[in-house]
C-alpha positions as a printed NumPy array, in Angstrom:
array([[ 30.502, -25.4  , -30.899],
       [ 33.132, -27.623, -31.394],
       [ 31.745, -31.244, -29.837],
       [ 34.919, -33.128, -30.735],
       [ 37.339, -32.644, -27.949],
       [ 34.814, -34.037, -25.4  ],
       [ 33.578, -36.801, -27.832],
       [ 36.74 , -37.855, -27.161],
       [ 37.3  , -37.209, -23.807],
       [ 34.594, -39.488, -22.961],
       [ 35.673, -42.179, -25.032],
       [ 38.976, -41.984, -23.207],
       [ 37.397, -42.236, -20.22 ],
       [ 35.102, -45.072, -21.74 ],
       [ 38.194, -46.99 , -22.938],
       [ 40.174, -46.651, -19.438],
       [ 36.959, -47.986, -17.747],
       [ 37.016, -50.837, -19.656],
       [ 40.689, -51.796, -19.043],
       [ 39.966, -51.778, -15.101],
       [ 39.843, -55.172, -13.552],
       [ 37.354, -56.51 , -10.927],
       [ 39.581, -55.839,  -8.3  ],
       [ 40.022, -52.463,  -9.003],
       [ 36.409, -51.72 ,  -8.113],
       [ 36.402, -53.914,  -4.969],
       [ 38.907, -51.463,  -3.808],
       [ 37.732, -48.444,  -4.551],
       [ 33.963, -49.933,  -3.517],
       [ 35.496, -50.679,   0.052],
       [ 36.976, -47.185,   0.382],
       [ 33.767, -46.013,  -0.702],
       [ 31.973, -48.206,   1.835],
       [ 34.424, -47.247,   4.703],
       [ 33.679, -43.697,   3.932],
       [ 30.304, -43.974,   4.415],
       [ 29.517, -43.613,   0.747],
       [ 26.916, -46.578,   1.087],
       [ 25.171, -45.39 ,  -2.857],
       [ 28.124, -44.759,  -4.333],
       [ 30.041, -48.171,  -2.994],
       [ 26.766, -49.815,  -4.522],
       [ 27.098, -48.739,  -7.845],
       [ 30.847, -49.742,  -7.545],
       [ 30.496, -52.868,  -6.227],
       [ 27.76 , -54.026,  -9.23 ],
       [ 30.876, -52.825, -11.687],
       [ 32.787, -55.309,  -9.952],
       [ 29.776, -58.054, -10.636],
       [ 29.807, -57.106, -14.782],
       [ 33.331, -57.621, -14.578],
       [ 33.443, -60.788, -12.851],
       [ 29.856, -62.577, -11.93 ],
       [ 31.57 , -65.285, -10.14 ],
       [ 33.326, -62.839,  -7.181],
       [ 31.533, -63.372,  -4.076],
       [ 33.27 , -60.441,  -2.135],
       [ 31.648, -57.849,  -4.509],
       [ 28.327, -59.558,  -3.932],
       [ 29.118, -59.101,  -0.408],
       [ 30.531, -55.896,  -0.698],
       [ 27.023, -54.704,  -2.428],
       [ 25.13 , -56.914,  -0.02 ],
       [ 26.692, -54.481,   2.785],
       [ 26.053, -51.388,   1.096],
       [ 22.659, -52.257,  -0.07 ],
       [ 21.536, -52.966,   4.254],
       [ 23.095, -49.178,   4.735],
       [ 20.725, -47.31 ,   2.725],
       [ 17.776, -50.07 ,   3.808],
       [ 17.152, -51.67 ,   0.569],
       [ 16.673, -54.891,   1.874],
       [ 15.544, -57.257,  -1.204],
       [ 18.57 , -56.191,  -2.963],
       [ 20.488, -56.69 ,  -0.209],
       [ 19.211, -60.254,   0.571],
       [ 19.616, -61.043,  -2.927],
       [ 22.904, -60.135,  -2.939],
       [ 23.957, -61.786,   0.351],
       [ 22.613, -64.671,  -0.731],
       [ 24.334, -65.029,  -3.915],
       [ 27.778, -64.311,  -2.164],
       [ 27.084, -67.282,   0.337],
       [ 26.576, -69.368,  -2.776],
       [ 29.387, -68.24 ,  -4.858],
       [ 32.167, -67.865,  -1.342],
       [ 30.456, -70.664,   1.354],
       [ 33.851, -69.211,   3.288],
       [ 32.564, -65.928,   3.668],
       [ 30.599, -66.193,   7.676],
       [ 30.619, -62.687,   7.783],
       [ 28.448, -63.038,   4.251],
       [ 26.664, -66.2  ,   6.395],
       [ 25.733, -63.872,   9.869],
       [ 24.466, -60.445,   7.899],
       [ 22.281, -63.069,   5.537],
       [ 21.288, -64.87 ,   8.684],
       [ 19.982, -61.735,  10.296],
       [ 17.964, -59.846,   7.735],
       [ 16.556, -63.89 ,   6.767],
       [ 15.831, -64.127,  10.535],
       [ 14.205, -60.731,  11.213],
       [ 11.69 , -60.847,   7.99 ],
       [ 10.875, -64.296,   9.225],
       [  9.716, -63.292,  12.741],
       [  8.086, -60.119,  11.562],
       [  5.824, -61.545,   8.685],
       [  2.92 , -63.629,  10.6  ],
       [  2.738, -65.704,   7.029],
       [  5.677, -67.372,   8.112],
       [  7.745, -67.326,   4.277],
       [  9.082, -70.766,   3.422],
       [ 12.013, -69.486,   1.671],
       [ 12.744, -67.586,   4.558],
       [ 12.477, -70.884,   6.529],
       [ 14.266, -72.834,   4.317],
       [ 17.103, -70.212,   4.236],
       [ 17.456, -70.142,   7.801],
       [ 17.423, -74.11 ,   8.531],
       [ 19.917, -74.222,   5.626],
       [ 22.242, -71.286,   7.127],
       [ 22.114, -73.282,  10.743],
       [ 23.576, -76.544,   9.302],
       [ 26.398, -74.78 ,   7.418],
       [ 27.215, -72.949,  10.466],
       [ 27.123, -76.467,  12.665],
       [ 29.101, -78.342,  10.008],
       [ 31.901, -75.444,   9.971],
       [ 31.961, -75.833,  13.684],
       [ 29.876, -78.142,  15.601],
       [ 29.852, -75.745,  18.633],
       [ 28.248, -72.881,  16.283],
       [ 26.774, -69.922,  18.521],
       [ 25.167, -68.547,  14.942],
       [ 23.945, -71.975,  14.498],
       [ 22.513, -72.296,  17.819],
       [ 21.008, -68.763,  17.815],
       [ 19.115, -69.584,  14.759],
       [ 17.444, -72.678,  15.874],
       [ 16.389, -70.876,  19.27 ],
       [ 14.439, -68.612,  17.505],
       [ 13.05 , -70.802,  14.954],
       [ 11.676, -72.467,  17.951],
       [ 10.559, -69.82 ,  19.22 ],
       [  8.475, -69.103,  16.097],
       [  6.939, -72.803,  16.259],
       [  5.843, -71.813,  19.637],
       [  8.516, -74.777,  21.119],
       [  9.876, -72.934,  24.087],
       [ 11.297, -76.571,  25.467],
       [ 13.377, -76.886,  22.208],
       [ 13.946, -72.371,  22.475],
       [ 15.07 , -72.456,  25.997],
       [ 17.635, -75.695,  25.551],
       [ 19.399, -73.748,  22.201],
       [ 19.121, -70.361,  23.862],
       [ 21.451, -72.067,  26.713],
       [ 23.827, -73.687,  24.326],
       [ 24.273, -70.399,  22.682],
       [ 25.089, -68.458,  25.747],
       [ 27.241, -71.021,  27.178],
       [ 29.129, -70.822,  24.03 ],
       [ 28.944, -66.992,  23.709],
       [ 27.842, -65.303,  27.269],
       [ 26.443, -62.535,  27.363],
       [ 25.059, -61.688,  23.552],
       [ 21.767, -59.44 ,  24.683],
       [ 19.84 , -60.486,  22.142],
       [ 20.13 , -64.423,  23.414],
       [ 19.96 , -63.584,  26.816],
       [ 16.876, -61.679,  26.099],
       [ 15.045, -64.452,  24.085],
       [ 15.972, -66.736,  26.795],
       [ 14.959, -64.409,  30.206],
       [ 11.515, -64.089,  28.209],
       [ 11.089, -67.649,  27.891],
       [ 12.009, -67.977,  31.966],
       [  9.692, -65.447,  33.025],
       [  6.704, -67.164,  31.516],
       [  7.292, -69.577,  34.052],
       [  6.728, -68.817,  37.971],
       [  9.592, -71.845,  38.627],
       [ 12.456, -69.588,  36.888],
       [ 10.712, -66.678,  36.452],
       [ 13.399, -65.637,  39.27 ],
       [ 16.399, -66.87 ,  37.316],
       [ 15.179, -65.035,  33.657],
       [ 14.822, -62.101,  36.037],
       [ 18.413, -62.619,  37.192],
       [ 19.783, -62.44 ,  33.778],
       [ 18.44 , -59.41 ,  32.809],
       [ 19.894, -57.767,  35.718],
       [ 23.673, -59.862,  34.571],
       [ 22.808, -58.272,  31.215],
       [ 22.873, -55.021,  32.092],
       [ 25.64 , -54.957,  34.448],
       [ 28.396, -56.246,  31.74 ],
       [ 26.086, -54.398,  29.215],
       [ 24.783, -50.902,  30.893],
       [ 23.705, -49.793,  26.696],
       [ 21.138, -52.498,  26.343],
       [ 17.892, -50.82 ,  25.813],
       [ 15.915, -53.871,  25.465],
       [ 16.891, -55.378,  28.799],
       [ 15.879, -52.315,  31.022],
       [ 12.573, -52.494,  28.976],
       [ 11.734, -56.384,  29.359],
       [ 12.526, -55.941,  33.431],
       [ 10.353, -52.351,  33.551],
       [  7.177, -54.607,  31.887],
       [  8.44 , -57.517,  34.357],
       [  7.785, -55.295,  37.358],
       [  4.615, -53.777,  35.913],
       [  2.725, -56.778,  35.544],
       [  3.91 , -57.917,  38.686],
       [  2.932, -55.14 ,  40.721],
       [  6.874, -53.643,  41.656],
       [  5.814, -49.636,  41.024],
       [  9.04 , -48.529,  42.815],
       [ 11.097, -50.577,  41.104],
       [  9.241, -50.095,  37.741],
       [ 10.92 , -46.744,  38.549],
       [ 14.052, -47.943,  39.806],
       [ 14.93 , -50.059,  36.44 ],
       [ 14.266, -46.31 ,  34.684],
       [ 16.129, -44.397,  36.484],
       [ 19.279, -46.397,  36.32 ],
       [ 18.27 , -46.698,  32.433],
       [ 18.979, -43.312,  31.953],
       [ 21.904, -42.589,  34.52 ],
       [ 23.681, -45.404,  32.378],
       [ 22.866, -43.922,  29.245],
       [ 22.784, -39.646,  29.801],
       [ 23.153, -38.701,  26.447],
       [ 19.792, -40.876,  25.222],
       [ 17.124, -38.199,  24.823],
       [ 14.439, -41.533,  24.289],
       [ 15.444, -42.794,  27.189],
       [ 14.665, -39.377,  29.22 ],
       [ 11.216, -39.092,  27.627],
       [ 10.274, -42.963,  28.535],
       [ 11.104, -42.078,  32.217],
       [  9.273, -38.671,  31.691],
       [  5.877, -40.687,  30.188],
       [  6.39 , -43.114,  33.384],
       [  5.912, -41.016,  35.789],
       [  3.139, -38.923,  34.04 ],
       [  1.419, -42.184,  33.716],
       [  1.748, -42.648,  37.709],
       [  0.166, -39.285,  37.82 ],
       [  3.917, -37.607,  39.169],
       [  3.286, -34.263,  36.939],
       [  6.518, -32.369,  38.872],
       [  8.404, -35.721,  38.103],
       [  7.723, -35.594,  34.823],
       [  8.273, -31.648,  33.735],
       [ 12.057, -32.137,  36.195],
       [ 12.823, -34.66 ,  33.936],
       [ 11.536, -32.933,  30.552],
       [ 13.291, -30.122,  31.79 ],
       [ 16.979, -32.761,  31.932],
       [ 17.027, -32.125,  28.135],
       [ 15.898, -28.15 ,  28.446],
       [ 18.638, -27.284,  30.439],
       [ 21.658, -28.809,  28.791],
       [ 21.048, -27.525,  24.659],
       [ 24.934, -28.661,  24.151],
       [ 23.96 , -32.341,  25.082],
       [ 20.439, -32.307,  23.502],
       [ 20.843, -29.719,  20.926],
       [ 17.074, -30.591,  19.622],
       [ 15.483, -30.599,  23.112],
       [ 12.286, -28.595,  22.201],
       [ 12.158, -31.024,  19.259],
       [ 12.034, -33.722,  21.687],
       [ 10.093, -32.145,  23.902],
       [  7.368, -31.205,  21.738],
       [  7.616, -34.752,  20.124],
       [  6.932, -36.57 ,  23.726],
       [  4.168, -34.181,  24.54 ],
       [  2.72 , -35.116,  20.764],
       [  2.868, -38.611,  22.069],
       [  1.478, -37.763,  25.322],
       [ -1.954, -36.493,  23.643],
       [ -1.534, -32.932,  24.599],
       [ -0.82 , -31.165,  21.165],
       [ -1.456, -27.753,  22.638],
       [  1.938, -27.808,  24.664],
       [  3.379, -29.808,  21.586],
       [  2.451, -26.782,  19.206],
       [  3.64 , -24.232,  21.877],
       [  7.039, -26.253,  21.66 ],
       [  7.52 , -26.716,  18.209],
       [  6.768, -22.849,  18.263],
       [  9.349, -21.715,  20.805],
       [ 12.136, -24.101,  18.966],
       [ 11.671, -22.618,  15.562],
       [ 12.201, -19.176,  16.575],
       [ 15.564, -20.427,  18.467],
       [ 16.649, -23.165,  16.263],
       [ 18.522, -21.622,  13.361],
       [ 19.188, -23.919,  10.718],
       [ 16.404, -26.545,  12.045],
       [ 13.483, -24.038,  11.485],
       [ 12.166, -25.695,   9.071],
       [ 11.877, -28.875,  11.304],
       [ 10.051, -27.387,  13.495],
       [  7.773, -25.489,  11.82 ],
       [  7.099, -28.96 ,   9.556],
       [  6.037, -30.5  ,  12.754],
       [  3.835, -27.883,  13.955],
       [  1.715, -28.034,  10.484],
       [  1.416, -31.309,  10.649],
       [  0.246, -31.463,  13.737],
       [ -2.27 , -28.662,  13.032],
       [ -2.807, -30.48 ,  10.529],
       [ -4.304, -33.739,  12.346],
       [ -6.119, -31.946,  14.779],
       [ -8.776, -30.194,  12.678],
       [ -6.516, -26.56 ,  11.955],
       [ -5.76 , -27.422,   8.346],
       [ -6.176, -23.823,   7.646],
       [ -3.853, -22.678,   9.969],
       [ -0.902, -25.133,   8.631],
       [ -1.466, -24.272,   5.498],
       [ -1.116, -20.613,   6.385],
       [  2.45 , -21.734,   7.601],
       [  3.078, -23.925,   5.28 ],
       [  3.108, -21.135,   2.493],
       [  5.507, -18.928,   4.516],
       [  7.696, -21.705,   4.403],
       [  7.366, -22.451,   0.474],
       [  8.23 , -18.876,   0.129],
       [ 11.98 , -19.577,   1.539],
       [ 12.397, -23.128,   0.181],
       [  9.823, -23.008,  -2.977],
       [ 11.289, -25.719,  -4.003],
       [ 11.942, -28.228,  -1.756],
       [ 10.019, -31.246,  -2.252],
       [  9.134, -32.269,   1.126],
       [  7.428, -28.567,   1.786],
       [  5.81 , -29.086,  -1.885],
       [  4.551, -32.986,  -0.528],
       [  3.051, -30.804,   2.521],
       [  1.433, -28.236,   0.853],
       [  0.12 , -30.73 ,  -1.611],
       [ -1.662, -32.823,   1.422],
       [ -2.702, -29.671,   3.126],
       [ -4.741, -28.455,  -0.248],
       [ -6.312, -31.581,  -0.539],
       [ -6.92 , -32.162,   3.066],
       [ -9.37 , -28.461,   2.485],
       [-10.34 , -29.659,  -0.958],
       [ -8.554, -27.338,  -2.478],
       [ -8.464, -30.329,  -5.077],
       [ -7.184, -28.053,  -8.457],
       [ -4.117, -26.579,  -6.539],
       [ -3.252, -29.591,  -4.852],
       [ -3.544, -31.27 ,  -8.207],
       [ -1.416, -28.911,  -9.876],
       [  0.938, -29.355,  -6.844],
       [  1.366, -33.458,  -7.239],
       [  1.544, -32.96 , -10.774],
       [  4.68 , -31.141, -10.551],
       [  6.394, -33.667,  -7.782],
       [  5.227, -36.625, -10.096],
       [  7.222, -34.936, -13.121],
       [ 10.445, -34.805, -11.117],
       [ 10.147, -38.027,  -9.358],
       [  8.219, -40.056, -11.333],
       [  9.265, -43.53 , -10.009],
       [  8.389, -42.349,  -6.494],
       [  4.711, -44.556,  -6.252],
       [  3.691, -42.133,  -2.975],
       [  3.219, -39.555,  -4.992],
       [  1.358, -41.331,  -7.824],
       [ -1.198, -42.415,  -5.192],
       [ -1.382, -38.811,  -3.861],
       [ -2.102, -37.581,  -7.162],
       [ -4.295, -40.191,  -8.49 ],
       [ -6.521, -39.96 ,  -4.548],
       [ -6.764, -35.987,  -5.467],
       [ -8.107, -36.511,  -9.037],
       [-10.64 , -39.085,  -7.634],
       [-11.925, -36.674,  -5.105],
       [-12.   , -34.276,  -8.022],
       [-14.233, -36.464, -10.456],
       [-11.399, -37.304, -12.418],
       [-11.847, -40.961, -12.513],
       [ -9.685, -42.755, -15.45 ],
       [ -6.661, -40.258, -14.874],
       [ -6.931, -41.182, -11.07 ],
       [ -7.45 , -44.678, -11.822],
       [ -4.406, -44.702, -14.035],
       [ -2.091, -43.07 , -11.161],
       [ -2.996, -45.649,  -8.528],
       [ -2.65 , -48.449, -10.794],
       [  1.011, -46.805, -11.661],
       [  1.478, -46.661,  -7.843],
       [  0.561, -50.492,  -7.948],
       [  2.802, -51.238, -10.064],
       [  6.046, -49.006,  -9.458],
       [  5.98 , -51.144,  -5.561],
       [  4.501, -54.84 ,  -5.037],
       [  3.699, -54.763,  -1.845],
       [  1.957, -51.168,  -1.671],
       [ -1.391, -51.666,   0.319],
       [ -3.375, -47.816,  -0.191],
       [ -3.21 , -47.959,  -3.792],
       [ -4.459, -51.284,  -4.617],
       [ -7.182, -50.877,  -1.665],
       [ -8.316, -47.742,  -3.41 ],
       [ -8.365, -49.764,  -6.668],
       [-10.669, -51.991,  -4.996],
       [-12.913, -49.657,  -3.196],
       [-13.321, -48.213,  -7.008],
       [-14.393, -51.375,  -8.419],
       [-16.767, -51.812,  -6.139],
       [-18.46 , -48.542,  -6.854],
       [-18.583, -49.   , -10.647],
       [-19.975, -52.602,  -9.803],
       [-16.609, -54.455, -11.174],
       [-17.307, -56.827,  -8.309],
       [-15.208, -59.491,  -9.957],
       [-12.082, -57.028, -10.542],
       [-12.697, -55.878,  -6.578],
       [-12.4  , -59.799,  -5.744],
       [ -8.714, -60.302,  -7.598],
       [ -7.779, -57.069,  -6.059],
       [ -8.402, -57.435,  -2.573],
       [ -7.304, -60.947,  -2.376],
       [ -3.973, -59.662,  -4.01 ],
       [ -4.291, -57.349,  -1.139],
       [ -4.614, -60.139,   1.353],
       [ -1.774, -62.445,  -0.285],
       [  0.412, -59.403,   0.904],
       [ -1.362, -58.815,   4.181],
       [ -3.603, -61.301,   5.203],
       [ -5.077, -60.146,   8.367],
       [ -6.137, -56.659,   6.763],
       [ -9.16 , -55.949,   8.24 ],
       [ -9.807, -53.548,   5.51 ],
       [ -9.256, -55.885,   2.976],
       [-11.102, -58.426,   3.696],
       [-14.278, -55.483,   4.37 ],
       [-14.093, -55.232,   0.878],
       [-13.472, -58.882,  -0.475],
       [-16.839, -59.71 ,   1.627],
       [-18.772, -56.15 ,  -0.119],
       [-17.073, -58.245,  -3.689],
       [-18.424, -61.532,  -2.899],
       [-21.752, -60.353,  -2.033],
       [-21.881, -57.956,  -5.748],
       [-20.962, -61.649,  -6.482],
       [-23.825, -63.048,  -5.167],
       [-21.503, -65.52 ,  -3.144],
       [-23.28 , -64.679,   0.171],
       [-21.904, -68.047,   1.805],
       [-18.384, -67.004,   1.27 ],
       [-19.491, -63.484,   2.396],
       [-20.65 , -64.972,   5.677],
       [-17.542, -66.582,   5.964],
       [-14.96 , -63.603,   5.761],
       [-17.57 , -61.39 ,   7.926],
       [-17.291, -64.095,  10.416],
       [-13.025, -64.489,  10.561],
       [-13.46 , -60.388,  10.523],
       [-15.691, -61.068,  13.967],
       [-13.424, -63.733,  15.557],
       [-10.707, -61.062,  15.31 ],
       [-12.272, -57.648,  16.054],
       [-15.905, -58.683,  17.874],
       [-16.56 , -55.298,  19.38 ],
       [-16.425, -53.623,  15.377],
       [-18.665, -51.736,  14.91 ],
       [-21.015, -52.416,  11.621],
       [-19.996, -56.02 ,  10.778],
       [-23.293, -57.161,  12.383],
       [-25.431, -54.944,  10.01 ],
       [-23.575, -56.306,   6.907],
       [-24.507, -59.816,   8.35 ],
       [-27.784, -58.508,   7.914],
       [-27.969, -57.606,   5.065],
       [-26.311, -60.71 ,   3.245],
       [-29.187, -62.884,   5.506],
       [-31.673, -60.465,   3.254],
       [-30.08 , -61.171,   0.361],
       [-30.464, -65.426,   0.975],
       [-34.073, -64.415,   2.568],
       [-33.558, -65.636,   5.866],
       [-35.697, -62.533,   7.37 ],
       [-35.843, -63.839,  10.91 ],
       [-32.001, -63.773,  11.01 ],
       [-31.934, -60.031,   9.016],
       [-34.673, -58.823,  11.488],
       [-32.666, -59.809,  14.307],
       [-29.781, -58.208,  13.996],
       [-31.696, -54.658,  12.382],
       [-33.59 , -54.814,  15.3  ],
       [-30.41 , -55.063,  17.473],
       [-29.037, -51.531,  15.75 ],
       [-32.614, -49.641,  15.599],
       [-32.664, -46.715,  17.273],
       [-35.788, -44.858,  17.102],
       [-35.991, -41.489,  15.283]])
């Protein structure tokens, strides 16, 4: 075979690419983004940055594209670079502000770098416009995070005056007003006004529903959910929410009738059986859920796989793993290379302790997707169950390396270290987990175990005291404290703990 024509063609493509400037890639990335090809757009914007690293528009396009693909850390960095290089790009600032605010409010540690980012953006917004809606909105939420309701209310009111009836601002203000009996009526009125202007604002109905439920107004609570469904007739989630209200209220016929509105409209709700099955699963009636999944699998055509996956997962969760495995193997006959089916199959074999087959399946999946941390975790966990400790440990380490915030492999490694008496390593790993998730109860318990192994009984007791404050009724914590007292030769304290737990026989 003569490879020279192919090589020459590739060379021509490379030369043509080298001749294209950043503007070409900016235009191409914009077209890909507009067409919904977000991953392709991200690659194209990166090519623009390679040609001109000072181009704020390229970082903005990259940030927007990464947001669409849920790559939030890289999106944050790209938008930060966009704001730095193009300080007049207000859209980039707003996207960065939204991303930073969501991350800040959802992280109990309240990271300083996110706080600094938000404070700086608020100042920039005000510097550009003293009546900036975005600035006062950010200030309001930062005050909420600080539990400063007075400042939060003032900033929310100012933002609402500048730009009326913005859902998140109205609801933020309403939540503050509802906390005070003197202003609660105003809070309710604001929510009703928002619903009148924005009938698609689902959280507004929910906040009012919670208010009515908390103040013992069941008729009004039911009415607001009915209004939510009437205003959003194509949203199946709202329908099942109303059905759940009826179930909790003991109105079973109304619940059934509400769910029937999904089943009776196949054109409007083509996945009605799946949605009803999911509803019963959430409600704890998994036999009905299985019946709807099975019925849907008969009717679903191309969606048959989805219904059967739900059947398998539900069966496995309720002690019917053997049946689930049989169904999954039937599904694999139709799609033997489907990675989701193979993953499900491997999980079931692990659950049923068919470990040789499970390990073989996990190894095949890891070989095809070696950068997937969850596959390495499951392979490592299954190997450890099979007694292959070193190989299992190596896969857990790789899973942790591939994703910095992946807690499960770190927890498993901590347990391995404890079991093997490597208490110093166990302490370090537990502390690494707590640096990511400070209130993780399992990590705190592992840390207490490591500290006991190191003879640091006072520190271990302090960790257990912290746990008991958060989980006063958790079984076993007092027994752990008893063992620490025993190690410290505080025999009366230990005896007192053990006698409380002791049951004759």
